[in-house]
N, C-alpha and C positions, 0 to 999 in steps of 0.2 A: 780138920784141914791143917791147922797150925801145928798140931802134934806131928802130923805126917811130914810137914816141912822141916820140923826140928830134927826128925829122925834121919833126914838126908845129910849126906856129906857136904862139907863146905863147897867142894867143887860142883856138886849137883845144884846147890843153892845158887851159886854164882851163874851157872849155866842157865837156870830157870829165870833168874833176875835179868840176865842179859837178853834172853829170848822175849821176856815180857816187855822190857824196855824197847826192843826192836819192833815188836808188834804194835806197841803204843805209838811209837814214832811213825810207823807206816800209816796208822789210822789218822794221826794228826796231819801227816803229809797229804793223805787222800782227801780229807775234808778241806784242807787249805787249797789244794789244786781244784777241787770241785767248786769251791766258792769263787775262786778267781776265774775259772773257766766259765761259770755261769754269768759272772759280771761281764766278761769279754764277749760272750755270745749276745747278751742283752745290748751291750754297747754297739756291737757290729750290726745287729738287727735294727737298732734305732737309727744308725747312720744310713743303712740301706733304705729304710722307710723314708727318711728325710730326703735322701737323694732322689728316690723315685717320685715322691710327692712334689719335689722341686721341679723335676722334669715335666711332670704333668701340668703343674701350675704355669710354667713357662710356655708350654704349648697352648694352653687356654689363653694366656695373655697375648700370645702372638695372633691367635685367631680373633681376639677382641680388637687388637690394634689394626689388623687388616681391614676389618669392617669399618672401624672409625675412619681410617685413612681413605677408604673408597667413598664413604659418605661425604667427607670433607672435600674430596676432589670433585664430586658431582655438584655439591653446593656452590662451589666457586664458579660453575658454569651458568648459574642462574642469576640474572640481573633484574633490576626493577621493572624493565620493560616486559620481560617474560612473566614476572610475578603478577603484572597487571592484566595479563591475558590468560584466562583460565583454560581456554581450549589449547593454546600454545603450550601451556605448562603441562597439561595432561599428555599432549603429544610428545613433549620432551621426555617425560617419564617413561612412556611406552618405548622409547628408543634406548632404554637402559635395562635390557633383560638380565644383565649380569647381577643387578641388585636383587632380583627375585631369587637367584641362586644362593645369595648370601643371607637373605632374610626370609625364613620360611613363612612368615605371616605378612610378607609384602612390605611396602614402604609408602609413606605419604608426606605431603607438604602442608604445613599450616601457614596462615598469614600471621601478622604481628599480634593478632588478638587470640591466636590459638585455634582458629577455625580451619578445618581441613578444606583445601581448595583443589587438591589433586591427589589421587590415590591409585595404587595398584596392589592387588588385583581389583579391578573396577567393581566386580560383583560383590565385594565385601560391603559396599555401600557406606564408606567412611566419609565421603564428601558431605560437607555442611555440619558434620559433628564438631563439637568444640572440645579441645583437649587442654584448655588453659587451667583446668582444675587439677591437672597432674603436676606435682611439684617440679619434676625434672624438666618438663616442657616450659612451664611458666618461668623457671629460673633461666633457661637458655634464651628465651625471648627477651629477658630482662638484661642479662649480662653478656650475652653473646659467646658463652663457653660451651664446649662439647661435653656431653655427659652420657653415662650409661646408667639407666634406672635400676632400682631394686625391683624384684619380682612383684607383679601386681595382676589383678584380674582384668582381662581384656573387656573393653566396653561392649563389644559386639559378640565375641566368641565365648565370654565367660570362662575362659581358660587362663591358666597362669602364663603371663608373658613378661618380657622385659624389653626396653627400648634403647636404641642408640639414637641420640639426638645431637644434631649439629646445626648451628645457625646459618641462615642465608643472609648475607650482609650487603648493605648498599656501599656506595663508593666512599662513604665516611665511616665505614665499619659499624653502622647501626643495624640492628636486626630487622630485616624485612619479614622474616618468618623463620620456620625451622624445617629441616628435612629429617624425617624419623624412619628408622628401620626397626621392624618388629620381629622378635623371636618368640614363637609359641612353644612353650616347654612341654605341652601335651602332645606335640607332633614331633616326628623325627627332626633332629637339629644337630648342629656341629658339636654340641657337648656330648652327645650320646656315645660316639665312638671313643671318647676319652674317658668319661666317667664309668662306662659300662665295661671297660677292660678290667678283668680281674687282677687282683694283686695276690700272686701265689694261688693256692687251691681254694682258699676260703675268704681271702681279703677283697677289699674293694675301695672305692673312693667316695667321699662326700664333698660336694662343692657348697661352700657357705658364703652368703653375703654378710661380710663382717659388720657393715653399717646397720643393717636391719636384723642381724643375727637370725637369718632365715636360711634354711637348707634349700638351695636352688635345685 
């Protein structure tokens, strides 16, 4: 090969060298463009994923806040006189059908000791059950703060549920009890239409409880 190159004229050698340099330059340029294009595509895809996830997260957050605000609003309508009359309390709850549309496992009211004194739907049989062993309910009864629980197994349904808990306060802002809305994750609920929406052809979403590190 070297002998054949030596036999070529200087002009032919220069031409071949120029051509080889040109081809090498094209390959270097090709790999450079490919590398940068790949990085740009990855960066763009990452930004799109982040934006989409952020939109979904904001929608979930809005749904959560809506339920919290409704519970808080209902809790402010309950005073110590109503809390002392279990029949009146149950009648009060039955006048709030909108809550059942927000909480697919219904809702219930506990007294200051965590015992259920009114509940919907009635057929679930939650009345007289005590929920003070659940950390989120016990904490709300103690400090009067609204909470959303981590997923847990329902006492009666034995299905994964999570609770929205808000305090029922007296005139001195001391907890008289709690109002609890329940979401059963094993039944159709507001999270389904969000998390079951596909991302592209093969992608999807996973909702994680960051505190418990549990996939909801």
